PyMOL commands that place a pseudoatom at each C-alpha (Angstrom):
pseudoatom trace, name=CA, resn=MET, resi=1, chain=A, elem=C, hetatm=0, pos=[130.193, 67.436, 114.534]
pseudoatom trace, name=CA, resn=ALA, resi=2, chain=A, elem=C, hetatm=0, pos=[127.623, 68.012, 111.787]
pseudoatom trace, name=CA, resn=ARG, resi=3, chain=A, elem=C, hetatm=0, pos=[127.534, 71.548, 110.413]
pseudoatom trace, name=CA, resn=LYS, resi=4, chain=A, elem=C, hetatm=0, pos=[124.265, 73.433, 110.811]
pseudoatom trace, name=CA, resn=LEU, resi=5, chain=A, elem=C, hetatm=0, pos=[122.288, 73.597, 107.592]
pseudoatom trace, name=CA, resn=LYS, resi=6, chain=A, elem=C, hetatm=0, pos=[120.924, 76.700, 105.960]
pseudoatom trace, name=CA, resn=THR, resi=7, chain=A, elem=C, hetatm=0, pos=[118.314, 76.953, 103.220]
pseudoatom trace, name=CA, resn=PHE, resi=8, chain=A, elem=C, hetatm=0, pos=[119.257, 78.578, 99.917]
pseudoatom trace, name=CA, resn=ARG, resi=9, chain=A, elem=C, hetatm=0, pos=[117.145, 79.402, 96.878]
pseudoatom trace, name=CA, resn=THR, resi=10, chain=A, elem=C, hetatm=0, pos=[117.703, 80.307, 93.222]
pseudoatom trace, name=CA, resn=SER, resi=11, chain=A, elem=C, hetatm=0, pos=[115.746, 80.349, 89.956]
pseudoatom trace, name=CA, resn=LEU, resi=12, chain=A, elem=C, hetatm=0, pos=[116.763, 78.627, 86.782]
pseudoatom trace, name=CA, resn=GLY, resi=13, chain=A, elem=C, hetatm=0, pos=[114.673, 78.098, 83.668]
pseudoatom trace, name=CA, resn=PHE, resi=14, chain=A, elem=C, hetatm=0, pos=[111.103, 77.146, 84.586]
pseudoatom trace, name=CA, resn=PHE, resi=15, chain=A, elem=C, hetatm=0, pos=[111.810, 76.392, 88.232]
pseudoatom trace, name=CA, resn=ASP, resi=16, chain=A, elem=C, hetatm=0, pos=[112.645, 77.935, 91.571]
pseudoatom trace, name=CA, resn=MET, resi=17, chain=A, elem=C, hetatm=0, pos=[115.119, 75.651, 93.356]
pseudoatom trace, name=CA, resn=ALA, resi=18, chain=A, elem=C, hetatm=0, pos=[115.814, 75.344, 97.078]
pseudoatom trace, name=CA, resn=ILE, resi=19, chain=A, elem=C, hetatm=0, pos=[118.184, 73.197, 99.111]
pseudoatom trace, name=CA, resn=ALA, resi=20, chain=A, elem=C, hetatm=0, pos=[119.314, 72.721, 102.697]
pseudoatom trace, name=CA, resn=ALA, resi=21, chain=A, elem=C, hetatm=0, pos=[123.107, 72.799, 102.731]
pseudoatom trace, name=CA, resn=PRO, resi=22, chain=A, elem=C, hetatm=0, pos=[125.864, 73.799, 105.153]
pseudoatom trace, name=CA, resn=SER, resi=23, chain=A, elem=C, hetatm=0, pos=[127.226, 76.557, 102.908]
pseudoatom trace, name=CA, resn=MET, resi=24, chain=A, elem=C, hetatm=0, pos=[126.668, 78.587, 99.759]
pseudoatom trace, name=CA, resn=LYS, resi=25, chain=A, elem=C, hetatm=0, pos=[129.456, 76.615, 98.086]
pseudoatom trace, name=CA, resn=ALA, resi=26, chain=A, elem=C, hetatm=0, pos=[127.672, 73.334, 98.812]
pseudoatom trace, name=CA, resn=ALA, resi=27, chain=A, elem=C, hetatm=0, pos=[124.420, 74.757, 97.430]
pseudoatom trace, name=CA, resn=LEU, resi=28, chain=A, elem=C, hetatm=0, pos=[126.133, 75.897, 94.221]
pseudoatom trace, name=CA, resn=GLN, resi=29, chain=A, elem=C, hetatm=0, pos=[127.671, 72.443, 93.786]
pseudoatom trace, name=CA, resn=ALA, resi=30, chain=A, elem=C, hetatm=0, pos=[124.279, 70.778, 94.261]
pseudoatom trace, name=CA, resn=TRP, resi=31, chain=A, elem=C, hetatm=0, pos=[122.731, 73.137, 91.694]
pseudoatom trace, name=CA, resn=GLY, resi=32, chain=A, elem=C, hetatm=0, pos=[125.555, 72.385, 89.281]
pseudoatom trace, name=CA, resn=SER, resi=33, chain=A, elem=C, hetatm=0, pos=[126.454, 76.053, 88.966]
pseudoatom trace, name=CA, resn=LYS, resi=34, chain=A, elem=C, hetatm=0, pos=[129.995, 77.022, 87.955]
pseudoatom trace, name=CA, resn=SER, resi=35, chain=A, elem=C, hetatm=0, pos=[129.479, 80.702, 88.771]
pseudoatom trace, name=CA, resn=ASN, resi=36, chain=A, elem=C, hetatm=0, pos=[128.715, 82.341, 92.106]
pseudoatom trace, name=CA, resn=LEU, resi=37, chain=A, elem=C, hetatm=0, pos=[124.983, 83.018, 91.870]
pseudoatom trace, name=CA, resn=PHE, resi=38, chain=A, elem=C, hetatm=0, pos=[125.002, 84.605, 95.323]
pseudoatom trace, name=CA, resn=HIS, resi=39, chain=A, elem=C, hetatm=0, pos=[127.478, 87.331, 94.353]
pseudoatom trace, name=CA, resn=GLN, resi=40, chain=A, elem=C, hetatm=0, pos=[125.509, 87.909, 91.150]
pseudoatom trace, name=CA, resn=GLY, resi=41, chain=A, elem=C, hetatm=0, pos=[122.280, 88.330, 93.075]
pseudoatom trace, name=CA, resn=PHE, resi=42, chain=A, elem=C, hetatm=0, pos=[120.631, 85.246, 91.544]
pseudoatom trace, name=CA, resn=ALA, resi=43, chain=A, elem=C, hetatm=0, pos=[120.558, 83.242, 94.781]
pseudoatom trace, name=CA, resn=SER, resi=44, chain=A, elem=C, hetatm=0, pos=[120.062, 83.940, 98.464]
pseudoatom trace, name=CA, resn=GLU, resi=45, chain=A, elem=C, hetatm=0, pos=[119.535, 82.399, 101.872]
pseudoatom trace, name=CA, resn=VAL, resi=46, chain=A, elem=C, hetatm=0, pos=[115.892, 81.721, 102.707]
pseudoatom trace, name=CA, resn=ASP, resi=47, chain=A, elem=C, hetatm=0, pos=[114.122, 82.511, 105.983]
pseudoatom trace, name=CA, resn=ASP, resi=48, chain=A, elem=C, hetatm=0, pos=[110.645, 81.328, 104.955]
pseudoatom trace, name=CA, resn=PRO, resi=49, chain=A, elem=C, hetatm=0, pos=[109.725, 78.669, 107.568]
pseudoatom trace, name=CA, resn=ASP, resi=50, chain=A, elem=C, hetatm=0, pos=[107.720, 76.601, 105.054]
pseudoatom trace, name=CA, resn=VAL, resi=51, chain=A, elem=C, hetatm=0, pos=[110.624, 76.482, 102.600]
pseudoatom trace, name=CA, resn=ILE, resi=52, chain=A, elem=C, hetatm=0, pos=[113.070, 75.730, 105.411]
pseudoatom trace, name=CA, resn=ALA, resi=53, chain=A, elem=C, hetatm=0, pos=[110.876, 72.896, 106.685]
pseudoatom trace, name=CA, resn=ALA, resi=54, chain=A, elem=C, hetatm=0, pos=[110.583, 71.425, 103.191]
pseudoatom trace, name=CA, resn=THR, resi=55, chain=A, elem=C, hetatm=0, pos=[114.340, 71.486, 102.560]
pseudoatom trace, name=CA, resn=LEU, resi=56, chain=A, elem=C, hetatm=0, pos=[115.240, 70.207, 106.038]
pseudoatom trace, name=CA, resn=SER, resi=57, chain=A, elem=C, hetatm=0, pos=[112.941, 67.225, 105.466]
pseudoatom trace, name=CA, resn=LYS, resi=58, chain=A, elem=C, hetatm=0, pos=[115.207, 66.281, 102.538]
pseudoatom trace, name=CA, resn=PRO, resi=59, chain=A, elem=C, hetatm=0, pos=[118.618, 67.838, 103.267]
pseudoatom trace, name=CA, resn=GLY, resi=60, chain=A, elem=C, hetatm=0, pos=[121.071, 67.876, 100.388]
pseudoatom trace, name=CA, resn=VAL, resi=61, chain=A, elem=C, hetatm=0, pos=[118.297, 67.246, 97.850]
pseudoatom trace, name=CA, resn=VAL, resi=62, chain=A, elem=C, hetatm=0, pos=[117.422, 69.966, 95.319]
pseudoatom trace, name=CA, resn=LEU, resi=63, chain=A, elem=C, hetatm=0, pos=[113.711, 70.780, 95.602]
pseudoatom trace, name=CA, resn=ARG, resi=64, chain=A, elem=C, hetatm=0, pos=[111.781, 72.587, 92.869]
pseudoatom trace, name=CA, resn=ARG, resi=65, chain=A, elem=C, hetatm=0, pos=[108.554, 74.415, 92.190]
pseudoatom trace, name=CA, resn=PRO, resi=66, chain=A, elem=C, hetatm=0, pos=[107.279, 76.229, 89.080]
pseudoatom trace, name=CA, resn=VAL, resi=67, chain=A, elem=C, hetatm=0, pos=[108.947, 79.592, 88.829]
pseudoatom trace, name=CA, resn=GLY, resi=68, chain=A, elem=C, hetatm=0, pos=[106.769, 82.472, 89.992]
pseudoatom trace, name=CA, resn=SER, resi=69, chain=A, elem=C, hetatm=0, pos=[104.413, 80.235, 91.980]
pseudoatom trace, name=CA, resn=ASP, resi=70, chain=A, elem=C, hetatm=0, pos=[103.875, 80.105, 95.731]
pseudoatom trace, name=CA, resn=GLY, resi=71, chain=A, elem=C, hetatm=0, pos=[103.372, 76.330, 95.847]
pseudoatom trace, name=CA, resn=PRO, resi=72, chain=A, elem=C, hetatm=0, pos=[105.410, 73.964, 97.960]
pseudoatom trace, name=CA, resn=PHE, resi=73, chain=A, elem=C, hetatm=0, pos=[108.913, 72.926, 96.974]
pseudoatom trace, name=CA, resn=LYS, resi=74, chain=A, elem=C, hetatm=0, pos=[109.025, 69.264, 95.913]
pseudoatom trace, name=CA, resn=GLU, resi=75, chain=A, elem=C, hetatm=0, pos=[111.631, 66.833, 94.649]
pseudoatom trace, name=CA, resn=GLU, resi=76, chain=A, elem=C, hetatm=0, pos=[109.618, 66.304, 91.466]
pseudoatom trace, name=CA, resn=ALA, resi=77, chain=A, elem=C, hetatm=0, pos=[107.897, 69.482, 90.305]
pseudoatom trace, name=CA, resn=GLU, resi=78, chain=A, elem=C, hetatm=0, pos=[105.670, 69.938, 87.278]
pseudoatom trace, name=CA, resn=LEU, resi=79, chain=A, elem=C, hetatm=0, pos=[106.189, 72.632, 84.681]
pseudoatom trace, name=CA, resn=PRO, resi=80, chain=A, elem=C, hetatm=0, pos=[104.139, 75.821, 85.015]
pseudoatom trace, name=CA, resn=SER, resi=81, chain=A, elem=C, hetatm=0, pos=[100.579, 75.281, 83.753]
pseudoatom trace, name=CA, resn=ASP, resi=82, chain=A, elem=C, hetatm=0, pos=[100.632, 78.429, 81.587]
pseudoatom trace, name=CA, resn=LEU, resi=83, chain=A, elem=C, hetatm=0, pos=[103.861, 79.101, 79.716]
pseudoatom trace, name=CA, resn=SER, resi=84, chain=A, elem=C, hetatm=0, pos=[102.468, 81.768, 77.384]
pseudoatom trace, name=CA, resn=GLY, resi=85, chain=A, elem=C, hetatm=0, pos=[100.696, 84.097, 79.734]
pseudoatom trace, name=CA, resn=GLY, resi=86, chain=A, elem=C, hetatm=0, pos=[98.356, 84.318, 82.709]
pseudoatom trace, name=CA, resn=THR, resi=87, chain=A, elem=C, hetatm=0, pos=[99.045, 84.146, 86.386]
pseudoatom trace, name=CA, resn=VAL, resi=88, chain=A, elem=C, hetatm=0, pos=[102.159, 81.970, 86.116]
pseudoatom trace, name=CA, resn=LYS, resi=89, chain=A, elem=C, hetatm=0, pos=[104.718, 83.012, 83.499]
pseudoatom trace, name=CA, resn=ALA, resi=90, chain=A, elem=C, hetatm=0, pos=[107.780, 80.940, 82.776]
pseudoatom trace, name=CA, resn=ARG, resi=91, chain=A, elem=C, hetatm=0, pos=[110.994, 82.872, 82.915]
pseudoatom trace, name=CA, resn=THR, resi=92, chain=A, elem=C, hetatm=0, pos=[114.042, 81.684, 81.086]
pseudoatom trace, name=CA, resn=GLY, resi=93, chain=A, elem=C, hetatm=0, pos=[117.567, 82.198, 82.349]
pseudoatom trace, name=CA, resn=LYS, resi=94, chain=A, elem=C, hetatm=0, pos=[118.613, 83.139, 85.844]
pseudoatom trace, name=CA, resn=GLN, resi=95, chain=A, elem=C, hetatm=0, pos=[116.266, 85.353, 87.805]
pseudoatom trace, name=CA, resn=ARG, resi=96, chain=A, elem=C, hetatm=0, pos=[117.319, 87.570, 90.642]
pseudoatom trace, name=CA, resn=VAL, resi=97, chain=A, elem=C, hetatm=0, pos=[116.143, 86.149, 93.942]
pseudoatom trace, name=CA, resn=LYS, resi=98, chain=A, elem=C, hetatm=0, pos=[114.906, 88.472, 96.605]
pseudoatom trace, name=CA, resn=PRO, resi=99, chain=A, elem=C, hetatm=0, pos=[115.795, 87.474, 100.160]
pseudoatom trace, name=CA, resn=GLY, resi=100, chain=A, elem=C, hetatm=0, pos=[112.839, 86.026, 102.048]
pseudoatom trace, name=CA, resn=LYS, resi=101, chain=A, elem=C, hetatm=0, pos=[111.266, 87.749, 105.003]
pseudoatom trace, name=CA, resn=LYS, resi=102, chain=A, elem=C, hetatm=0, pos=[112.677, 87.046, 108.421]
pseudoatom trace, name=CA, resn=SER, resi=103, chain=A, elem=C, hetatm=0, pos=[110.525, 84.541, 110.284]
pseudoatom trace, name=CA, resn=ALA, resi=104, chain=A, elem=C, hetatm=0, pos=[109.570, 85.188, 113.875]
pseudoatom trace, name=CA, resn=GLY, resi=105, chain=A, elem=C, hetatm=0, pos=[110.311, 81.681, 115.071]
pseudoatom trace, name=CA, resn=LYS, resi=106, chain=A, elem=C, hetatm=0, pos=[113.529, 79.744, 114.824]
pseudoatom trace, name=CA, resn=THR, resi=107, chain=A, elem=C, hetatm=0, pos=[113.977, 76.251, 113.468]
pseudoatom trace, name=CA, resn=ASP, resi=108, chain=A, elem=C, hetatm=0, pos=[113.988, 73.704, 116.235]
pseudoatom trace, name=CA, resn=ASP, resi=109, chain=A, elem=C, hetatm=0, pos=[117.614, 72.887, 117.157]
pseudoatom trace, name=CA, resn=ARG, resi=110, chain=A, elem=C, hetatm=0, pos=[116.930, 69.159, 117.363]
pseudoatom trace, name=CA, resn=ALA, resi=111, chain=A, elem=C, hetatm=0, pos=[115.365, 69.159, 113.897]
pseudoatom trace, name=CA, resn=ALA, resi=112, chain=A, elem=C, hetatm=0, pos=[118.279, 71.220, 112.598]
pseudoatom trace, name=CA, resn=ARG, resi=113, chain=A, elem=C, hetatm=0, pos=[120.827, 68.746, 113.999]
pseudoatom trace, name=CA, resn=LYS, resi=114, chain=A, elem=C, hetatm=0, pos=[118.830, 65.839, 112.574]
pseudoatom trace, name=CA, resn=ALA, resi=115, chain=A, elem=C, hetatm=0, pos=[118.724, 67.540, 109.177]
pseudoatom trace, name=CA, resn=ALA, resi=116, chain=A, elem=C, hetatm=0, pos=[122.457, 68.243, 109.308]
pseudoatom trace, name=CA, resn=LEU, resi=117, chain=A, elem=C, hetatm=0, pos=[123.184, 64.571, 110.014]
pseudoatom trace, name=CA, resn=ALA, resi=118, chain=A, elem=C, hetatm=0, pos=[120.834, 63.562, 107.198]
pseudoatom trace, name=CA, resn=TYR, resi=119, chain=A, elem=C, hetatm=0, pos=[122.650, 65.975, 104.881]
pseudoatom trace, name=CA, resn=GLU, resi=120, chain=A, elem=C, hetatm=0, pos=[126.003, 64.430, 105.763]
pseudoatom trace, name=CA, resn=LYS, resi=121, chain=A, elem=C, hetatm=0, pos=[124.534, 60.974, 105.111]
pseudoatom trace, name=CA, resn=GLU, resi=122, chain=A, elem=C, hetatm=0, pos=[123.181, 62.114, 101.739]
pseudoatom trace, name=CA, resn=GLN, resi=123, chain=A, elem=C, hetatm=0, pos=[126.516, 63.738, 100.941]
pseudoatom trace, name=CA, resn=LYS, resi=124, chain=A, elem=C, hetatm=0, pos=[128.401, 60.530, 101.778]
pseudoatom trace, name=CA, resn=GLN, resi=125, chain=A, elem=C, hetatm=0, pos=[126.003, 58.503, 99.632]
pseudoatom trace, name=CA, resn=ARG, resi=126, chain=A, elem=C, hetatm=0, pos=[126.466, 60.972, 96.775]
pseudoatom trace, name=CA, resn=GLU, resi=127, chain=A, elem=C, hetatm=0, pos=[130.245, 60.760, 97.127]
pseudoatom trace, name=CA, resn=SER, resi=128, chain=A, elem=C, hetatm=0, pos=[130.026, 56.949, 97.299]
pseudoatom trace, name=CA, resn=ARG, resi=129, chain=A, elem=C, hetatm=0, pos=[127.970, 56.876, 94.087]
pseudoatom trace, name=CA, resn=GLN, resi=130, chain=A, elem=C, hetatm=0, pos=[130.477, 59.192, 92.463]
pseudoatom trace, name=CA, resn=ARG, resi=131, chain=A, elem=C, hetatm=0, pos=[133.400, 57.010, 93.560]
pseudoatom trace, name=CA, resn=LYS, resi=132, chain=A, elem=C, hetatm=0, pos=[131.659, 53.902, 92.222]
pseudoatom trace, name=CA, resn=ALA, resi=133, chain=A, elem=C, hetatm=0, pos=[130.952, 55.645, 88.911]
pseudoatom trace, name=CA, resn=GLU, resi=134, chain=A, elem=C, hetatm=0, pos=[134.575, 56.790, 88.697]
pseudoatom trace, name=CA, resn=ALA, resi=135, chain=A, elem=C, hetatm=0, pos=[135.742, 53.235, 89.511]
pseudoatom trace, name=CA, resn=VAL, resi=136, chain=A, elem=C, hetatm=0, pos=[133.554, 51.847, 86.713]
pseudoatom trace, name=CA, resn=MET, resi=137, chain=A, elem=C, hetatm=0, pos=[134.944, 54.431, 84.302]
pseudoatom trace, name=CA, resn=ALA, resi=138, chain=A, elem=C, hetatm=0, pos=[138.500, 53.641, 85.425]
pseudoatom trace, name=CA, resn=LYS, resi=139, chain=A, elem=C, hetatm=0, pos=[137.914, 49.915, 84.822]
pseudoatom trace, name=CA, resn=ARG, resi=140, chain=A, elem=C, hetatm=0, pos=[136.495, 50.630, 81.367]
pseudoatom trace, name=CA, resn=ARG, resi=141, chain=A, elem=C, hetatm=0, pos=[139.425, 52.892, 80.587]
pseudoatom trace, name=CA, resn=ALA, resi=142, chain=A, elem=C, hetatm=0, pos=[141.888, 50.243, 81.840]
pseudoatom trace, name=CA, resn=ARG, resi=143, chain=A, elem=C, hetatm=0, pos=[140.207, 47.543, 79.717]
pseudoatom trace, name=CA, resn=ARG, resi=144, chain=A, elem=C, hetatm=0, pos=[140.269, 49.826, 76.691]
pseudoatom trace, name=CA, resn=GLU, resi=145, chain=A, elem=C, hetatm=0, pos=[143.946, 50.669, 77.235]
pseudoatom trace, name=CA, resn=GLN, resi=146, chain=A, elem=C, hetatm=0, pos=[144.723, 46.969, 77.721]
pseudoatom trace, name=CA, resn=ALA, resi=147, chain=A, elem=C, hetatm=0, pos=[142.908, 46.089, 74.483]
pseudoatom trace, name=CA, resn=VAL, resi=148, chain=A, elem=C, hetatm=0, pos=[144.778, 48.853, 72.636]
pseudoatom trace, name=CA, resn=ALA, resi=149, chain=A, elem=C, hetatm=0, pos=[148.113, 47.681, 74.051]
pseudoatom trace, name=CA, resn=LYS, resi=150, chain=A, elem=C, hetatm=0, pos=[147.323, 44.066, 73.084]
pseudoatom trace, name=CA, resn=ALA, resi=151, chain=A, elem=C, hetatm=0, pos=[146.345, 45.070, 69.546]
pseudoatom trace, name=CA, resn=GLN, resi=152, chain=A, elem=C, hetatm=0, pos=[149.442, 47.270, 69.251]
pseudoatom trace, name=CA, resn=ALA, resi=153, chain=A, elem=C, hetatm=0, pos=[151.690, 44.422, 70.450]
pseudoatom trace, name=CA, resn=ALA, resi=154, chain=A, elem=C, hetatm=0, pos=[150.055, 42.023, 67.975]
pseudoatom trace, name=CA, resn=LEU, resi=155, chain=A, elem=C, hetatm=0, pos=[150.606, 44.501, 65.148]
pseudoatom trace, name=CA, resn=GLU, resi=156, chain=A, elem=C, hetatm=0, pos=[154.255, 45.020, 66.101]
pseudoatom trace, name=CA, resn=GLU, resi=157, chain=A, elem=C, hetatm=0, pos=[154.839, 41.247, 66.378]
pseudoatom trace, name=CA, resn=ALA, resi=158, chain=A, elem=C, hetatm=0, pos=[153.219, 40.621, 62.978]
pseudoatom trace, name=CA, resn=ASN, resi=159, chain=A, elem=C, hetatm=0, pos=[155.331, 43.409, 61.476]
pseudoatom trace, name=CA, resn=ARG, resi=160, chain=A, elem=C, hetatm=0, pos=[158.537, 41.862, 62.896]
pseudoatom trace, name=CA, resn=ALA, resi=161, chain=A, elem=C, hetatm=0, pos=[157.553, 38.431, 61.524]
pseudoatom trace, name=CA, resn=HIS, resi=162, chain=A, elem=C, hetatm=0, pos=[156.858, 39.989, 58.120]
pseudoatom trace, name=CA, resn=GLU, resi=163, chain=A, elem=C, hetatm=0, pos=[160.232, 41.732, 58.073]
pseudoatom trace, name=CA, resn=GLN, resi=164, chain=A, elem=C, hetatm=0, pos=[161.956, 38.460, 59.032]
pseudoatom trace, name=CA, resn=ARG, resi=165, chain=A, elem=C, hetatm=0, pos=[160.235, 36.642, 56.165]
pseudoatom trace, name=CA, resn=ILE, resi=166, chain=A, elem=C, hetatm=0, pos=[161.194, 39.399, 53.734]
pseudoatom trace, name=CA, resn=ASP, resi=167, chain=A, elem=C, hetatm=0, pos=[164.820, 39.216, 54.940]
pseudoatom trace, name=CA, resn=ALA, resi=168, chain=A, elem=C, hetatm=0, pos=[164.791, 35.427, 54.461]
pseudoatom trace, name=CA, resn=ILE, resi=169, chain=A, elem=C, hetatm=0, pos=[163.331, 35.780, 50.960]
pseudoatom trace, name=CA, resn=ASP, resi=170, chain=A, elem=C, hetatm=0, pos=[165.912, 38.426, 50.065]
pseudoatom trace, name=CA, resn=ALA, resi=171, chain=A, elem=C, hetatm=0, pos=[168.668, 36.121, 51.340]
pseudoatom trace, name=CA, resn=GLU, resi=172, chain=A, elem=C, hetatm=0, pos=[167.303, 33.230, 49.289]
pseudoatom trace, name=CA, resn=ARG, resi=173, chain=A, elem=C, hetatm=0, pos=[167.044, 35.469, 46.224]
pseudoatom trace, name=CA, resn=ALA, resi=174, chain=A, elem=C, hetatm=0, pos=[170.654, 36.594, 46.645]
pseudoatom trace, name=CA, resn=ALA, resi=175, chain=A, elem=C, hetatm=0, pos=[171.784, 32.978, 47.032]
pseudoatom trace, name=CA, resn=LEU, resi=176, chain=A, elem=C, hetatm=0, pos=[169.857, 31.966, 43.889]
pseudoatom trace, name=CA, resn=GLU, resi=177, chain=A, elem=C, hetatm=0, pos=[171.349, 34.831, 41.921]
pseudoatom trace, name=CA, resn=GLN, resi=178, chain=A, elem=C, hetatm=0, pos=[174.817, 33.791, 43.088]
pseudoatom trace, name=CA, resn=ARG, resi=179, chain=A, elem=C, hetatm=0, pos=[174.174, 30.153, 42.064]
pseudoatom trace, name=CA, resn=ALA, resi=180, chain=A, elem=C, hetatm=0, pos=[172.816, 31.284, 38.712]
pseudoatom trace, name=CA, resn=GLN, resi=181, chain=A, elem=C, hetatm=0, pos=[175.893, 33.416, 38.101]
pseudoatom trace, name=CA, resn=ALA, resi=182, chain=A, elem=C, hetatm=0, pos=[178.175, 30.527, 39.084]
pseudoatom trace, name=CA, resn=GLU, resi=183, chain=A, elem=C, hetatm=0, pos=[176.255, 28.215, 36.770]
pseudoatom trace, name=CA, resn=ASP, resi=184, chain=A, elem=C, hetatm=0, pos=[176.596, 30.688, 33.885]
pseudoatom trace, name=CA, resn=GLU, resi=185, chain=A, elem=C, hetatm=0, pos=[180.363, 30.887, 34.448]
pseudoatom trace, name=CA, resn=ARG, resi=186, chain=A, elem=C, hetatm=0, pos=[180.679, 27.096, 34.643]
pseudoatom trace, name=CA, resn=TRP, resi=187, chain=A, elem=C, hetatm=0, pos=[178.616, 26.633, 31.499]
pseudoatom trace, name=CA, resn=ASN, resi=188, chain=A, elem=C, hetatm=0, pos=[180.553, 29.204, 29.524]
pseudoatom trace, name=CA, resn=LYS, resi=189, chain=A, elem=C, hetatm=0, pos=[183.834, 27.468, 30.353]
pseudoatom trace, name=CA, resn=GLN, resi=190, chain=A, elem=C, hetatm=0, pos=[182.420, 24.035, 29.540]
pseudoatom trace, name=CA, resn=LYS, resi=191, chain=A, elem=C, hetatm=0, pos=[180.831, 25.289, 26.330]
pseudoatom trace, name=CA, resn=GLU, resi=192, chain=A, elem=C, hetatm=0, pos=[184.082, 26.873, 25.215]
pseudoatom trace, name=CA, resn=LYS, resi=193, chain=A, elem=C, hetatm=0, pos=[185.985, 23.592, 25.770]
pseudoatom trace, name=CA, resn=LEU, resi=194, chain=A, elem=C, hetatm=0, pos=[183.337, 21.547, 23.958]
pseudoatom trace, name=CA, resn=GLU, resi=195, chain=A, elem=C, hetatm=0, pos=[183.231, 23.948, 21.009]
pseudoatom trace, name=CA, resn=THR, resi=196, chain=A, elem=C, hetatm=0, pos=[187.038, 23.800, 20.808]
pseudoatom trace, name=CA, resn=ALA, resi=197, chain=A, elem=C, hetatm=0, pos=[186.910, 20.009, 20.802]
pseudoatom trace, name=CA, resn=LEU, resi=198, chain=A, elem=C, hetatm=0, pos=[184.212, 20.088, 18.117]
pseudoatom trace, name=CA, resn=ARG, resi=199, chain=A, elem=C, hetatm=0, pos=[186.269, 22.331, 15.843]
pseudoatom trace, name=CA, resn=ARG, resi=200, chain=A, elem=C, hetatm=0, pos=[189.315, 20.038, 16.207]
pseudoatom trace, name=CA, resn=ALA, resi=201, chain=A, elem=C, hetatm=0, pos=[187.197, 17.004, 15.403]
pseudoatom trace, name=CA, resn=ARG, resi=202, chain=A, elem=C, hetatm=0, pos=[185.971, 18.663, 12.189]
pseudoatom trace, name=CA, resn=GLY, resi=203, chain=A, elem=C, hetatm=0, pos=[189.449, 19.843, 11.468]
for i in range(1, 203): cmd.bond("trace and resi %d" % i, "trace and resi %d" % (i + 1))
show_as sticks, trace
zoom trace
């Protein structure tokens, strides 16, 4: 069963923000807040029927209006027309939100249920988009790790081949040195015999 939605409001930077959500926690998540703005007095539940109607028409979507204005909340809101002074002054940082006045009428139950179902649909779509984005990131990470592993394996294989060639060269060098030494020994013996024969012939 879909949870009944409530309307919550806060102020951040140049905008007042409102959203229809099933809980304060859901509203904070939608606003991207890591701290509890409700406990700090920077956010509250709204009872203004106009604000409630606006948020219930787009449940789960953060609506905005220039901070300090009484205009309607919209998905795309323009910056305040006067940022330096005048009737609308931009406030930076979090502003304390005063609870709205209690409305005499109650939101129609059918509209509330419809909004709650729409919120769940929006929430599922948001989660689906998040899962798809995470899947794309996981694929990119897997491809990157695969490329790194392939490059690492190629480097290790080339290093092993290099070491094998060096070992072969060292073995050949040792064999050549051994042959050279054997040749020197053979030549010395032969030279000594030939020199002895030469001395006898001159004798």
